[in-house]
C-alpha positions in Angstrom: 98.8 122.0 110.8 101.7 121.5 109.5 102.8 118.8 108.6 106.3 118.8 111.1 102.9 118.2 114.0 101.3 116.0 112.5 104.5 113.7 111.7 105.1 114.4 115.7 102.1 113.8 116.7 101.3 110.1 114.4 104.9 108.9 116.1 104.3 110.4 119.7 100.6 107.9 119.4 102.9 105.6 117.9 104.8 105.5 120.5 102.3 105.5 123.2 100.7 102.3 121.6 103.8 100.5 121.6 104.7 101.2 124.9 101.4 100.4 126.2 101.5 97.0 123.7 105.0 96.2 125.2 104.5 97.2 129.0 100.9 97.5 129.9 99.1 94.5 127.8 101.4 92.0 129.2 100.7 92.2 132.7 97.3 93.7 133.5 95.2 90.8 132.6 92.7 91.6 130.6 91.9 91.5 126.5 90.2 93.7 124.2 86.9 93.1 123.8 86.2 93.2 119.8 90.0 91.4 119.7 87.7 88.4 122.0 84.5 89.0 120.6 85.8 88.9 117.0 88.7 86.5 117.0 90.8 89.1 115.2 92.8 92.6 116.0 93.0 94.5 118.9 92.3 97.8 119.0 95.7 98.7 120.4 97.4 96.9 117.0 93.9 97.9 115.2 95.1 102.1 116.2 98.6 101.1 115.3 97.9 100.2 112.3 95.2 102.8 111.2 98.4 105.1 112.8 100.7 103.8 110.8 99.0 103.7 106.9 96.8 107.3 107.1 98.0 109.4 109.6 95.8 110.2 113.6 94.1 113.0 111.6 92.9 111.1 108.9 92.3 107.9 109.9 89.8 109.3 113.0 87.4 108.1 111.5 88.8 104.6 111.4 89.8 104.9 115.3 86.3 105.4 116.2 85.2 103.2 114.1 87.3 100.7 115.8 86.6 101.6 119.0 83.0 101.3 118.3 83.5 97.8 117.5 85.0 97.3 120.4 82.2 98.6 122.3 79.5 96.6 120.7 81.7 94.0 121.1 81.4 94.2 124.9 77.9 94.6 124.9 77.3 91.7 123.0 79.6 90.2 125.9 77.4 91.8 128.5 74.2 90.6 126.8 75.2 86.9 127.0 76.9 86.0 130.5 77.4 82.3 129.1 79.9 83.2 126.3 83.1 83.0 128.3 84.2 86.5 129.2 87.4 86.0 131.6 90.2 88.7 130.9 88.3 90.2 128.5 87.5 94.3 128.9 86.2 97.6 126.4 88.5 100.5 127.8 86.2 103.0 126.2 82.0 101.6 127.3 81.3 104.7 129.0 82.5 107.0 126.2 80.0 107.8 123.9 81.1 107.3 120.2 
């Protein structure tokens, strides 16, 4: 891929994430399972940081790892119904990564 196409792809992904964080995330009513369980950043913030530092192409393995963390966290929550989990959701749980 040419450098300009990669830069355009990175820019587009960052704009989509920022739009999601600004407009959809505040009204959706749930939080990323990884952010809830591990007490750290949410998937959107982590993926945004990955794209900024590595780009979408080189950062793809790290992005997949983040989404796997979210799946693991969601499964952990599902296996422990006594844990507080109101408003927690994994958007990729049914997708095999």
